[in-house]
N, CA, C and O atoms as a GROMACS GRO file, in nm:
protein
  576
    1MET      N    1  -3.375  -7.614  -4.714
    1MET     CA    2  -3.203  -7.646  -4.834
    1MET      C    3  -3.168  -7.473  -4.834
    1MET      O    4  -3.047  -7.450  -4.828
    2SER      N    5  -3.234  -7.384  -4.839
    2SER     CA    6  -3.210  -7.272  -4.903
    2SER      C    7  -3.129  -7.236  -4.822
    2SER      O    8  -3.018  -7.236  -4.875
    3ALA      N    9  -3.122  -7.179  -4.638
    3ALA     CA   10  -3.114  -7.165  -4.557
    3ALA      C   11  -2.945  -7.278  -4.553
    3ALA      O   12  -2.843  -7.209  -4.548
    4GLU      N   13  -2.930  -7.381  -4.554
    4GLU     CA   14  -2.858  -7.404  -4.550
    4GLU      C   15  -2.746  -7.414  -4.647
    4GLU      O   16  -2.630  -7.406  -4.607
    5LEU      N   17  -2.778  -7.431  -4.778
    5LEU     CA   18  -2.646  -7.328  -4.893
    5LEU      C   19  -2.637  -7.251  -4.853
    5LEU      O   20  -2.544  -7.272  -4.776
    6ARG      N   21  -2.683  -7.099  -4.833
    6ARG     CA   22  -2.708  -6.972  -4.812
    6ARG      C   23  -2.599  -6.999  -4.690
    6ARG      O   24  -2.503  -6.923  -4.678
    7GLY      N   25  -2.614  -7.093  -4.617
    7GLY     CA   26  -2.522  -7.056  -4.520
    7GLY      C   27  -2.318  -7.059  -4.606
    7GLY      O   28  -2.222  -6.984  -4.621
    8LYS      N   29  -2.362  -7.208  -4.636
    8LYS     CA   30  -2.215  -7.280  -4.694
    8LYS      C   31  -2.175  -7.142  -4.829
    8LYS      O   32  -2.068  -7.118  -4.884
    9ALA      N   33  -2.274  -7.093  -4.841
    9ALA     CA   34  -2.228  -6.963  -4.987
    9ALA      C   35  -2.138  -6.809  -4.818
    9ALA      O   36  -2.041  -6.738  -4.795
   10MET      N   37  -2.247  -6.844  -4.772
   10MET     CA   38  -2.129  -6.744  -4.595
   10MET      C   39  -1.996  -6.770  -4.584
   10MET      O   40  -1.893  -6.706  -4.608
   11ALA      N   41  -2.025  -6.885  -4.540
   11ALA     CA   42  -1.840  -6.953  -4.522
   11ALA      C   43  -1.778  -6.878  -4.642
   11ALA      O   44  -1.722  -6.771  -4.663
   12GLY      N   45  -1.832  -7.041  -4.738
   12GLY     CA   46  -1.741  -7.005  -4.857
   12GLY      C   47  -1.653  -6.849  -4.862
   12GLY      O   48  -1.534  -6.818  -4.853
   13LEU      N   49  -1.781  -6.774  -4.882
   13LEU     CA   50  -1.676  -6.578  -4.909
   13LEU      C   51  -1.656  -6.543  -4.804
   13LEU      O   52  -1.627  -6.424  -4.821
   14LYS      N   53  -1.650  -6.564  -4.694
   14LYS     CA   54  -1.585  -6.491  -4.562
   14LYS      C   55  -1.441  -6.595  -4.533
   14LYS      O   56  -1.357  -6.552  -4.455
   15ALA      N   57  -1.413  -6.760  -4.614
   15ALA     CA   58  -1.289  -6.791  -4.630
   15ALA      C   59  -1.246  -6.758  -4.745
   15ALA      O   60  -1.128  -6.727  -4.734
   16ALA      N   61  -1.286  -6.750  -4.858
   16ALA     CA   62  -1.233  -6.620  -4.992
   16ALA      C   63  -1.167  -6.485  -4.872
   16ALA      O   64  -1.046  -6.473  -4.855
   17CYS      N   65  -1.268  -6.394  -4.801
   17CYS     CA   66  -1.235  -6.274  -4.794
   17CYS      C   67  -1.088  -6.271  -4.731
   17CYS      O   68  -0.989  -6.202  -4.758
   18ARG      N   69  -1.122  -6.432  -4.579
   18ARG     CA   70  -1.008  -6.415  -4.490
   18ARG      C   71  -0.879  -6.426  -4.582
   18ARG      O   72  -0.799  -6.332  -4.580
   19GLY      N   73  -0.846  -6.576  -4.691
   19GLY     CA   74  -0.760  -6.553  -4.729
   19GLY      C   75  -0.760  -6.458  -4.806
   19GLY      O   76  -0.643  -6.436  -4.774
   20ALA      N   77  -0.788  -6.352  -4.902
   20ALA     CA   78  -0.766  -6.241  -4.971
   20ALA      C   79  -0.658  -6.178  -4.830
   20ALA      O   80  -0.538  -6.190  -4.804
   21TRP      N   81  -0.779  -6.107  -4.760
   21TRP     CA   82  -0.689  -5.999  -4.626
   21TRP      C   83  -0.546  -6.089  -4.572
   21TRP      O   84  -0.467  -6.032  -4.496
   22ILE      N   85  -0.517  -6.258  -4.624
   22ILE     CA   86  -0.377  -6.268  -4.548
   22ILE      C   87  -0.324  -6.248  -4.652
   22ILE      O   88  -0.241  -6.161  -4.630
   23LEU      N   89  -0.322  -6.277  -4.757
   23LEU     CA   90  -0.244  -6.224  -4.893
   23LEU      C   91  -0.202  -6.094  -4.886
   23LEU      O   92  -0.105  -6.076  -4.812
   24THR      N   93  -0.246  -5.999  -4.942
   24THR     CA   94  -0.294  -5.885  -4.901
   24THR      C   95  -0.152  -5.864  -4.745
   24THR      O   96  -0.034  -5.892  -4.769
   25VAL      N   97  -0.170  -5.842  -4.684
   25VAL     CA   98  -0.086  -5.819  -4.578
   25VAL      C   99   0.066  -5.966  -4.603
   25VAL      O  100   0.184  -5.933  -4.589
   26ASN      N  101   0.058  -5.993  -4.609
   26ASN     CA  102   0.149  -6.078  -4.523
   26ASN      C  103   0.273  -6.110  -4.731
   26ASN      O  104   0.359  -6.189  -4.771
   27THR      N  105   0.176  -5.960  -4.801
   27THR     CA  106   0.252  -5.904  -4.927
   27THR      C  107   0.348  -5.810  -4.905
   27THR      O  108   0.463  -5.794  -4.946
   28ALA      N  109   0.245  -5.724  -4.798
   28ALA     CA  110   0.297  -5.620  -4.711
   28ALA      C  111   0.437  -5.615  -4.650
   28ALA      O  112   0.534  -5.542  -4.668
   29ARG      N  113   0.410  -5.730  -4.562
   29ARG     CA  114   0.557  -5.796  -4.525
   29ARG      C  115   0.651  -5.866  -4.579
   29ARG      O  116   0.756  -5.900  -4.525
   30ARG      N  117   0.601  -5.901  -4.728
   30ARG     CA  118   0.732  -5.923  -4.807
   30ARG      C  119   0.812  -5.848  -4.844
   30ARG      O  120   0.932  -5.857  -4.869
   31GLY      N  121   0.678  -5.705  -4.853
   31GLY     CA  122   0.785  -5.627  -4.898
   31GLY      C  123   0.879  -5.504  -4.749
   31GLY      O  124   0.979  -5.436  -4.768
   32LYS      N  125   0.847  -5.509  -4.696
   32LYS     CA  126   0.901  -5.499  -4.592
   32LYS      C  127   1.053  -5.566  -4.587
   32LYS      O  128   1.163  -5.512  -4.597
   33ILE      N  129   1.018  -5.692  -4.570
   33ILE     CA  130   1.115  -5.828  -4.557
   33ILE      C  131   1.198  -5.720  -4.711
   33ILE      O  132   1.313  -5.688  -4.680
   34LEU      N  133   1.168  -5.682  -4.816
   34LEU     CA  134   1.288  -5.649  -4.959
   34LEU      C  135   1.349  -5.578  -4.909
   34LEU      O  136   1.470  -5.580  -4.888
   35GLY      N  137   1.256  -5.486  -4.878
   35GLY     CA  138   1.377  -5.294  -4.795
   35GLY      C  139   1.451  -5.428  -4.681
   35GLY      O  140   1.543  -5.508  -4.691
   36ARG      N  141   1.367  -5.399  -4.595
   36ARG     CA  142   1.552  -5.471  -4.499
   36ARG      C  143   1.693  -5.488  -4.502
   36ARG      O  144   1.786  -5.446  -4.432
   37HIS      N  145   1.676  -5.620  -4.678
   37HIS     CA  146   1.747  -5.653  -4.725
   37HIS      C  147   1.798  -5.615  -4.802
   37HIS      O  148   1.908  -5.666  -4.819
   38GLY      N  149   1.754  -5.495  -4.905
   38GLY     CA  150   1.791  -5.348  -4.895
   38GLY      C  151   1.889  -5.285  -4.789
   38GLY      O  152   2.009  -5.278  -4.816
   39LEU      N  153   1.847  -5.245  -4.688
   39LEU     CA  154   1.930  -5.126  -4.620
   39LEU      C  155   2.035  -5.277  -4.587
   39LEU      O  156   2.151  -5.275  -4.630
   40ALA      N  157   2.009  -5.341  -4.548
   40ALA     CA  158   2.154  -5.529  -4.557
   40ALA      C  159   2.238  -5.420  -4.591
   40ALA      O  160   2.306  -5.337  -4.531
   41TYR      N  161   2.213  -5.448  -4.702
   41TYR     CA  162   2.359  -5.446  -4.863
   41TYR      C  163   2.367  -5.326  -4.806
   41TYR      O  164   2.471  -5.284  -4.755
   42CYS      N  165   2.286  -5.280  -4.809
   42CYS     CA  166   2.354  -5.076  -4.786
   42CYS      C  167   2.479  -5.105  -4.684
   42CYS      O  168   2.600  -5.084  -4.686
   43GLN      N  169   2.396  -5.157  -4.603
   43GLN     CA  170   2.544  -5.157  -4.441
   43GLN      C  171   2.598  -5.237  -4.431
   43GLN      O  172   2.676  -5.233  -4.336
   44GLN      N  173   2.599  -5.380  -4.527
   44GLN     CA  174   2.737  -5.444  -4.579
   44GLN      C  175   2.811  -5.343  -4.588
   44GLN      O  176   2.873  -5.292  -4.495
   45ARG      N  177   2.808  -5.301  -4.718
   45ARG     CA  178   2.864  -5.186  -4.734
   45ARG      C  179   2.938  -5.127  -4.666
   45ARG      O  180   3.060  -5.144  -4.668
   46LYS      N  181   2.855  -5.016  -4.562
   46LYS     CA  182   2.979  -4.962  -4.490
   46LYS      C  183   3.033  -5.011  -4.354
   46LYS      O  184   3.076  -4.935  -4.267
   47ILE      N  185   3.027  -5.135  -4.345
   47ILE     CA  186   3.077  -5.208  -4.312
   47ILE      C  187   3.241  -5.271  -4.352
   47ILE      O  188   3.352  -5.287  -4.301
   48ASN      N  189   3.174  -5.289  -4.472
   48ASN     CA  190   3.350  -5.331  -4.526
   48ASN      C  191   3.370  -5.171  -4.618
   48ASN      O  192   3.470  -5.157  -4.689
   49ARG      N  193   3.284  -5.078  -4.608
   49ARG     CA  194   3.408  -4.905  -4.579
   49ARG      C  195   3.505  -4.896  -4.488
   49ARG      O  196   3.624  -4.868  -4.498
   50ALA      N  197   3.437  -4.923  -4.399
   50ALA     CA  198   3.504  -4.896  -4.220
   50ALA      C  199   3.605  -4.976  -4.202
   50ALA      O  200   3.721  -4.942  -4.182
   51LEU      N  201   3.539  -5.141  -4.214
   51LEU     CA  202   3.720  -5.236  -4.215
   51LEU      C  203   3.860  -5.246  -4.277
   51LEU      O  204   3.973  -5.269  -4.236
   52THR      N  205   3.786  -5.211  -4.425
   52THR     CA  206   3.922  -5.090  -4.476
   52THR      C  207   3.953  -4.976  -4.443
   52THR      O  208   4.071  -4.941  -4.448
   53ARG      N  209   3.869  -4.903  -4.408
   53ARG     CA  210   3.967  -4.789  -4.292
   53ARG      C  211   4.051  -4.834  -4.196
   53ARG      O  212   4.168  -4.796  -4.194
   54LEU      N  213   3.993  -4.935  -4.091
   54LEU     CA  214   3.995  -4.976  -4.002
   54LEU      C  215   4.170  -5.023  -4.049
   54LEU      O  216   4.271  -4.983  -3.991
   55GLY      N  217   4.167  -5.107  -4.156
   55GLY     CA  218   4.303  -5.195  -4.195
   55GLY      C  219   4.401  -5.006  -4.214
   55GLY      O  220   4.503  -4.979  -4.150
   56VAL      N  221   4.350  -4.936  -4.286
   56VAL     CA  222   4.429  -4.837  -4.344
   56VAL      C  223   4.475  -4.734  -4.198
   56VAL      O  224   4.562  -4.647  -4.212
   57GLN      N  225   4.422  -4.752  -4.094
   57GLN     CA  226   4.411  -4.652  -3.971
   57GLN      C  227   4.590  -4.818  -3.922
   57GLN      O  228   4.707  -4.781  -3.918
   58THR      N  229   4.545  -4.985  -3.894
   58THR     CA  230   4.666  -5.028  -3.888
   58THR      C  231   4.727  -5.048  -3.961
   58THR      O  232   4.750  -5.169  -3.971
   59PHE      N  233   4.766  -4.999  -4.016
   59PHE     CA  234   4.834  -4.994  -4.106
   59PHE      C  235   4.972  -4.874  -4.083
   59PHE      O  236   5.095  -4.870  -4.076
   60GLN      N  237   4.839  -4.776  -4.076
   60GLN     CA  238   4.944  -4.653  -4.067
   60GLN      C  239   4.995  -4.666  -3.896
   60GLN      O  240   5.086  -4.587  -3.872
   61ALA      N  241   4.968  -4.720  -3.820
   61ALA     CA  242   4.960  -4.681  -3.641
   61ALA      C  243   5.124  -4.739  -3.687
   61ALA      O  244   5.219  -4.669  -3.651
   62LEU      N  245   5.156  -4.888  -3.780
   62LEU     CA  246   5.279  -4.976  -3.768
   62LEU      C  247   5.357  -4.873  -3.780
   62LEU      O  248   5.421  -4.801  -3.703
   63GLU      N  249   5.323  -4.886  -3.965
   63GLU     CA  250   5.470  -4.794  -4.020
   63GLU      C  251   5.509  -4.680  -3.905
   63GLU      O  252   5.630  -4.677  -3.881
   64GLN      N  253   5.395  -4.547  -3.799
   64GLN     CA  254   5.468  -4.475  -3.791
   64GLN      C  255   5.549  -4.523  -3.655
   64GLN      O  256   5.625  -4.446  -3.597
   65GLY      N  257   5.518  -4.702  -3.598
   65GLY     CA  258   5.646  -4.720  -3.471
   65GLY      C  259   5.596  -4.759  -3.363
   65GLY      O  260   5.667  -4.775  -3.263
   66GLU      N  261   5.421  -4.790  -3.362
   66GLU     CA  262   5.312  -4.850  -3.256
   66GLU      C  263   5.338  -4.976  -3.283
   66GLU      O  264   5.313  -5.029  -3.392
   67SER      N  265   5.415  -5.060  -3.137
   67SER     CA  266   5.454  -5.203  -3.118
   67SER      C  267   5.314  -5.239  -3.115
   67SER      O  268   5.334  -5.351  -3.160
   68ASN      N  269   5.146  -5.236  -3.093
   68ASN     CA  270   5.043  -5.312  -3.090
   68ASN      C  271   4.946  -5.136  -3.113
   68ASN      O  272   4.923  -5.025  -3.066
   69PRO      N  273   4.928  -5.210  -3.198
   69PRO     CA  274   4.856  -5.119  -3.303
   69PRO      C  275   4.719  -5.139  -3.280
   69PRO      O  276   4.660  -5.035  -3.309
   70MET      N  277   4.660  -5.207  -3.250
   70MET     CA  278   4.526  -5.211  -3.185
   70MET      C  279   4.493  -5.050  -3.035
   70MET      O  280   4.385  -4.990  -3.040
   71ILE      N  281   4.545  -5.031  -2.982
   71ILE     CA  282   4.573  -4.958  -2.850
   71ILE      C  283   4.620  -4.811  -2.951
   71ILE      O  284   4.626  -4.707  -2.886
   72ALA      N  285   4.647  -4.802  -3.077
   72ALA     CA  286   4.614  -4.626  -3.116
   72ALA      C  287   4.471  -4.560  -3.130
   72ALA      O  288   4.387  -4.619  -3.197
   73PRO      N  289   4.443  -4.452  -3.075
   73PRO     CA  290   4.326  -4.383  -3.069
   73PRO      C  291   4.229  -4.438  -3.191
   73PRO      O  292   4.123  -4.501  -3.194
   74GLU      N  293   4.326  -4.379  -3.297
   74GLU     CA  294   4.186  -4.398  -3.407
   74GLU      C  295   4.182  -4.553  -3.485
   74GLU      O  296   4.120  -4.579  -3.588
   75VAL      N  297   4.293  -4.674  -3.381
   75VAL     CA  298   4.212  -4.754  -3.399
   75VAL      C  299   4.124  -4.819  -3.357
   75VAL      O  300   4.053  -4.907  -3.404
   76ASN      N  301   4.135  -4.751  -3.226
   76ASN     CA  302   4.079  -4.839  -3.111
   76ASN      C  303   3.893  -4.745  -3.183
   76ASN      O  304   3.788  -4.794  -3.143
   77GLU      N  305   3.888  -4.605  -3.292
   77GLU     CA  306   3.774  -4.592  -3.235
   77GLU      C  307   3.728  -4.658  -3.467
   77GLU      O  308   3.620  -4.656  -3.526
   78ALA      N  309   3.801  -4.680  -3.494
   78ALA     CA  310   3.808  -4.800  -3.637
   78ALA      C  311   3.695  -4.873  -3.583
   78ALA      O  312   3.572  -4.872  -3.594
   79VAL      N  313   3.805  -4.950  -3.505
   79VAL     CA  314   3.689  -5.016  -3.359
   79VAL      C  315   3.615  -5.075  -3.315
   79VAL      O  316   3.593  -5.191  -3.279
   80ARG      N  317   3.547  -4.925  -3.323
   80ARG     CA  318   3.414  -4.887  -3.250
   80ARG      C  319   3.299  -4.884  -3.367
   80ARG      O  320   3.183  -4.923  -3.354
   81ILE      N  321   3.345  -4.841  -3.456
   81ILE     CA  322   3.326  -4.766  -3.592
   81ILE      C  323   3.242  -4.908  -3.573
   81ILE      O  324   3.154  -4.914  -3.486
   82VAL      N  325   3.272  -5.023  -3.657
   82VAL     CA  326   3.310  -5.193  -3.762
   82VAL      C  327   3.171  -5.239  -3.726
   82VAL      O  328   3.065  -5.266  -3.783
   83LYS      N  329   3.256  -5.233  -3.525
   83LYS     CA  330   3.140  -5.342  -3.444
   83LYS      C  331   2.964  -5.269  -3.423
   83LYS      O  332   2.858  -5.331  -3.408
   84ASP      N  333   2.983  -5.138  -3.430
   84ASP     CA  334   2.866  -5.050  -3.419
   84ASP      C  335   2.775  -5.073  -3.566
   84ASP      O  336   2.660  -5.038  -3.594
   85LEU      N  337   2.852  -5.128  -3.625
   85LEU     CA  338   2.792  -5.148  -3.728
   85LEU      C  339   2.734  -5.287  -3.788
   85LEU      O  340   2.657  -5.281  -3.883
   86LYS      N  341   2.763  -5.387  -3.744
   86LYS     CA  342   2.790  -5.475  -3.729
   86LYS      C  343   2.715  -5.546  -3.596
   86LYS      O  344   2.694  -5.667  -3.608
   87LYS      N  345   2.670  -5.480  -3.461
   87LYS     CA  346   2.560  -5.448  -3.425
   87LYS      C  347   2.412  -5.426  -3.527
   87LYS      O  348   2.311  -5.496  -3.531
   88ILE      N  349   2.443  -5.310  -3.599
   88ILE     CA  350   2.319  -5.182  -3.635
   88ILE      C  351   2.273  -5.360  -3.697
   88ILE      O  352   2.204  -5.424  -3.618
   89LYS      N  353   2.321  -5.445  -3.861
   89LYS     CA  354   2.294  -5.556  -3.932
   89LYS      C  355   2.212  -5.639  -3.824
   89LYS      O  356   2.089  -5.651  -3.824
   90GLU      N  357   2.306  -5.697  -3.725
   90GLU     CA  358   2.283  -5.779  -3.724
   90GLU      C  359   2.074  -5.741  -3.598
   90GLU      O  360   1.988  -5.813  -3.550
   91LYS      N  361   2.089  -5.658  -3.604
   91LYS     CA  362   1.918  -5.586  -3.481
   91LYS      C  363   1.836  -5.668  -3.693
   91LYS      O  364   1.733  -5.734  -3.708
   92ASN      N  365   1.953  -5.615  -3.824
   92ASN     CA  366   1.787  -5.577  -3.882
   92ASN      C  367   1.820  -5.746  -3.940
   92ASN      O  368   1.730  -5.793  -4.010
   93TYR      N  369   1.926  -5.822  -3.918
   93TYR     CA  370   1.901  -5.952  -4.010
   93TYR      C  371   1.742  -5.995  -3.860
   93TYR      O  372   1.635  -6.008  -3.920
   94GLU      N  373   1.729  -6.009  -3.744
   94GLU     CA  374   1.666  -6.043  -3.633
   94GLU      C  375   1.517  -5.994  -3.629
   94GLU      O  376   1.422  -6.044  -3.569
   95ALA      N  377   1.524  -5.818  -3.757
   95ALA     CA  378   1.343  -5.758  -3.740
   95ALA      C  379   1.330  -5.822  -3.870
   95ALA      O  380   1.208  -5.811  -3.881
   96MET      N  381   1.367  -5.882  -3.979
   96MET     CA  382   1.348  -5.978  -4.027
   96MET      C  383   1.259  -6.132  -4.076
   96MET      O  384   1.170  -6.181  -4.146
   97GLU      N  385   1.397  -6.163  -3.944
   97GLU     CA  386   1.332  -6.325  -3.961
   97GLU      C  387   1.194  -6.275  -3.778
   97GLU      O  388   1.107  -6.362  -3.774
   98VAL      N  389   1.173  -6.162  -3.649
   98VAL     CA  390   1.047  -6.179  -3.692
   98VAL      C  391   0.915  -6.151  -3.736
   98VAL      O  392   0.805  -6.187  -3.694
   99ILE      N  393   0.961  -6.057  -3.858
   99ILE     CA  394   0.862  -6.060  -3.958
   99ILE      C  395   0.835  -6.200  -4.060
   99ILE      O  396   0.725  -6.240  -4.100
  100ARG      N  397   0.967  -6.259  -4.088
  100ARG     CA  398   0.908  -6.387  -4.143
  100ARG      C  399   0.781  -6.488  -4.049
  100ARG      O  400   0.677  -6.544  -4.084
  101GLU      N  401   0.841  -6.476  -3.941
  101GLU     CA  402   0.762  -6.578  -3.818
  101GLU      C  403   0.690  -6.535  -3.797
  101GLU      O  404   0.649  -6.599  -3.701
  102VAL      N  405   0.599  -6.428  -3.820
  102VAL     CA  406   0.443  -6.354  -3.813
  102VAL      C  407   0.371  -6.319  -3.969
  102VAL      O  408   0.291  -6.230  -3.999
  103ILE      N  409   0.439  -6.437  -4.060
  103ILE     CA  410   0.397  -6.463  -4.149
  103ILE      C  411   0.386  -6.581  -4.159
  103ILE      O  412   0.314  -6.619  -4.251
  104ARG      N  413   0.436  -6.661  -4.091
  104ARG     CA  414   0.435  -6.848  -4.056
  104ARG      C  415   0.358  -6.897  -3.978
  104ARG      O  416   0.318  -7.014  -3.984
  105THR      N  417   0.324  -6.803  -3.884
  105THR     CA  418   0.175  -6.753  -3.852
  105THR      C  419   0.104  -6.737  -3.901
  105THR      O  420   0.030  -6.833  -3.923
  106SER      N  421   0.076  -6.626  -3.948
  106SER     CA  422  -0.068  -6.544  -4.001
  106SER      C  423  -0.137  -6.720  -4.120
  106SER      O  424  -0.258  -6.703  -4.131
  107ARG      N  425  -0.102  -6.833  -4.184
  107ARG     CA  426  -0.119  -6.863  -4.257
  107ARG      C  427  -0.232  -6.962  -4.181
  107ARG      O  428  -0.239  -6.963  -4.058
  108VAL      N  429  -0.283  -7.010  -4.229
  108VAL     CA  430  -0.450  -7.154  -4.190
  108VAL      C  431  -0.395  -7.243  -4.077
  108VAL      O  432  -0.305  -7.322  -4.106
  109LYS      N  433  -0.434  -7.238  -3.972
  109LYS     CA  434  -0.348  -7.367  -3.882
  109LYS      C  435  -0.415  -7.456  -3.926
  109LYS      O  436  -0.330  -7.522  -3.986
  110GLU      N  437  -0.530  -7.516  -3.944
  110GLU     CA  438  -0.610  -7.598  -3.992
  110GLU      C  439  -0.538  -7.641  -4.082
  110GLU      O  440  -0.505  -7.561  -4.170
  111PRO      N  441  -0.466  -7.854  -4.094
  111PRO     CA  442  -0.443  -7.937  -4.161
  111PRO      C  443  -0.556  -7.973  -4.258
  111PRO      O  444  -0.649  -8.031  -4.202
  112PRO      N  445  -0.570  -7.957  -4.369
  112PRO     CA  446  -0.663  -8.027  -4.489
  112PRO      C  447  -0.732  -8.190  -4.364
  112PRO      O  448  -0.681  -8.274  -4.290
  113PRO      N  449  -0.860  -8.155  -4.408
  113PRO     CA  450  -0.875  -8.271  -4.335
  113PRO      C  451  -0.824  -8.455  -4.433
  113PRO      O  452  -0.864  -8.495  -4.542
  114SER      N  453  -0.749  -8.507  -4.355
  114SER     CA  454  -0.707  -8.640  -4.551
  114SER      C  455  -0.752  -8.720  -4.448
  114SER      O  456  -0.730  -8.718  -4.327
  115SER      N  457  -0.874  -8.848  -4.578
  115SER     CA  458  -0.973  -8.913  -4.520
  115SER      C  459  -0.890  -9.043  -4.601
  115SER      O  460  -0.968  -9.073  -4.692
  116ALA      N  461  -0.771  -9.133  -4.610
  116ALA     CA  462  -0.721  -9.177  -4.579
  116ALA      C  463  -0.622  -9.200  -4.411
  116ALA      O  464  -0.532  -9.122  -4.378
  117PRO      N  465  -0.675  -9.345  -4.312
  117PRO     CA  466  -0.570  -9.321  -4.285
  117PRO      C  467  -0.450  -9.307  -4.285
  117PRO      O  468  -0.413  -9.307  -4.402
  118SER      N  469  -0.335  -9.290  -4.189
  118SER     CA  470  -0.221  -9.306  -4.181
  118SER      C  471  -0.180  -9.477  -4.156
  118SER      O  472  -0.213  -9.563  -4.074
  119PRO      N  473  -0.076  -9.470  -4.291
  119PRO     CA  474  -0.024  -9.622  -4.305
  119PRO      C  475   0.062  -9.679  -4.153
  119PRO      O  476   0.151  -9.619  -4.094
  120GLU      N  477   0.014  -9.782  -4.126
  120GLU     CA  478   0.092  -9.849  -3.981
  120GLU      C  479   0.219  -9.900  -3.987
  120GLU      O  480   0.209  -9.979  -3.893
  121ALA      N  481   0.276  -9.907  -4.008
  121ALA     CA  482   0.499 -10.016  -3.996
  121ALA      C  483   0.471 -10.146  -3.985
  121ALA      O  484   0.414 -10.204  -3.893
  122PRO      N  485   0.537 -10.207  -4.133
  122PRO     CA  486   0.484 -10.385  -4.109
  122PRO      C  487   0.586 -10.393  -4.035
  122PRO      O  488   0.676 -10.322  -3.990
  123PRO      N  489   0.549 -10.497  -4.033
  123PRO     CA  490   0.641 -10.608  -3.913
  123PRO      C  491   0.736 -10.728  -3.984
  123PRO      O  492   0.750 -10.847  -3.957
  124ALA      N  493   0.806 -10.624  -4.111
  124ALA     CA  494   0.923 -10.677  -4.150
  124ALA      C  495   1.018 -10.548  -4.097
  124ALA      O  496   1.138 -10.563  -4.074
  125GLN      N  497   0.954 -10.433  -4.084
  125GLN     CA  498   1.067 -10.334  -4.059
  125GLN      C  499   1.042 -10.341  -3.920
  125GLN      O  500   1.138 -10.284  -3.867
  126ALA      N  501   0.972 -10.377  -3.842
  126ALA     CA  502   0.977 -10.394  -3.699
  126ALA      C  503   1.086 -10.473  -3.610
  126ALA      O  504   1.159 -10.466  -3.511
  127GLN      N  505   1.041 -10.559  -3.720
  127GLN     CA  506   1.229 -10.689  -3.738
  127GLN      C  507   1.306 -10.644  -3.799
  127GLN      O  508   1.302 -10.736  -3.880
  128GLU      N  509   1.418 -10.549  -3.859
  128GLU     CA  510   1.492 -10.507  -3.943
  128GLU      C  511   1.511 -10.458  -3.802
  128GLU      O  512   1.589 -10.533  -3.744
  129THR      N  513   1.475 -10.375  -3.735
  129THR     CA  514   1.506 -10.218  -3.592
  129THR      C  515   1.528 -10.290  -3.501
  129THR      O  516   1.604 -10.233  -3.422
  130GLY      N  517   1.493 -10.423  -3.458
  130GLY     CA  518   1.569 -10.544  -3.325
  130GLY      C  519   1.632 -10.545  -3.394
  130GLY      O  520   1.713 -10.585  -3.311
  131ALA      N  521   1.692 -10.540  -3.489
  131ALA     CA  522   1.797 -10.622  -3.530
  131ALA      C  523   1.982 -10.523  -3.518
  131ALA      O  524   2.100 -10.539  -3.485
  132THR      N  525   1.875 -10.413  -3.578
  132THR     CA  526   1.964 -10.310  -3.536
  132THR      C  527   2.019 -10.192  -3.406
  132THR      O  528   2.110 -10.116  -3.374
  133ALA      N  529   1.848 -10.261  -3.355
  133ALA     CA  530   1.916 -10.241  -3.187
  133ALA      C  531   1.999 -10.332  -3.079
  133ALA      O  532   2.008 -10.323  -2.957
  134GLU      N  533   2.044 -10.403  -3.154
  134GLU     CA  534   2.107 -10.610  -3.137
  134GLU      C  535   2.231 -10.499  -3.112
  134GLU      O  536   2.291 -10.457  -3.013
  135ALA      N  537   2.238 -10.471  -3.275
  135ALA     CA  538   2.387 -10.379  -3.291
  135ALA      C  539   2.445 -10.324  -3.207
  135ALA      O  540   2.557 -10.330  -3.156
  136GLU      N  541   2.318 -10.245  -3.190
  136GLU     CA  542   2.417 -10.066  -3.113
  136GLU      C  543   2.423 -10.116  -3.026
  136GLU      O  544   2.535 -10.160  -3.049
  137ASN      N  545   2.394 -10.167  -2.907
  137ASN     CA  546   2.355 -10.233  -2.808
  137ASN      C  547   2.511 -10.320  -2.725
  137ASN      O  548   2.513 -10.405  -2.636
  138PRO      N  549   2.602 -10.268  -2.786
  138PRO     CA  550   2.754 -10.342  -2.734
  138PRO      C  551   2.779 -10.438  -2.581
  138PRO      O  552   2.889 -10.492  -2.576
  139GLU      N  553   2.727 -10.452  -2.514
  139GLU     CA  554   2.698 -10.465  -2.383
  139GLU      C  555   2.689 -10.556  -2.348
  139GLU      O  556   2.745 -10.607  -2.251
  140GLU      N  557   2.554 -10.632  -2.477
  140GLU     CA  558   2.532 -10.750  -2.445
  140GLU      C  559   2.547 -10.819  -2.579
  140GLU      O  560   2.478 -10.910  -2.623
  141THR      N  561   2.642 -10.765  -2.630
  141THR     CA  562   2.747 -10.828  -2.679
  141THR      C  563   2.846 -10.940  -2.606
  141THR      O  564   2.865 -10.922  -2.486
  142PRO      N  565   2.932 -11.096  -2.689
  142PRO     CA  566   3.006 -11.190  -2.596
  142PRO      C  567   3.133 -11.099  -2.592
  142PRO      O  568   3.167 -11.087  -2.709
  143ALA      N  569   3.213 -11.034  -2.516
  143ALA     CA  570   3.363 -10.990  -2.465
  143ALA      C  571   3.486 -11.082  -2.584
  143ALA      O  572   3.511 -11.192  -2.534
  144GLN      N  573   3.544 -11.065  -2.688
  144GLN     CA  574   3.662 -11.106  -2.698
  144GLN      C  575   3.778 -11.166  -2.676
  144GLN      O  576   3.871 -11.153  -2.756
   0.00000   0.00000   0.00000
């Protein structure tokens, strides 16, 4: 009896330590996500400033008499900068999603055992589903 009790105590201690470790590591991962959100905020501010510069460059090109302001070198450079900043921001969001997926997979994988069996569908529902199946099949309805 004593050996069995000791084995259960050790298993409980191991489970508690594993849970504490997972909690600690996932907290650090959530901290990384929080840092990435701050980085995304800064990147969005950079994008907004770059878009403002793009608008200014486009307006200046139009004032100079350019028929198509998008071919002006200053405007092309501003468009390239905005695209690069958006790619960097997208990579940041992808990295956050990878961290979230790691957190999801690190959780306990075994659901707790349920003592009650799953309920079967009552016969009334089966009759209702049969009636809706007939209404959904227009091929079987007579043509008018």
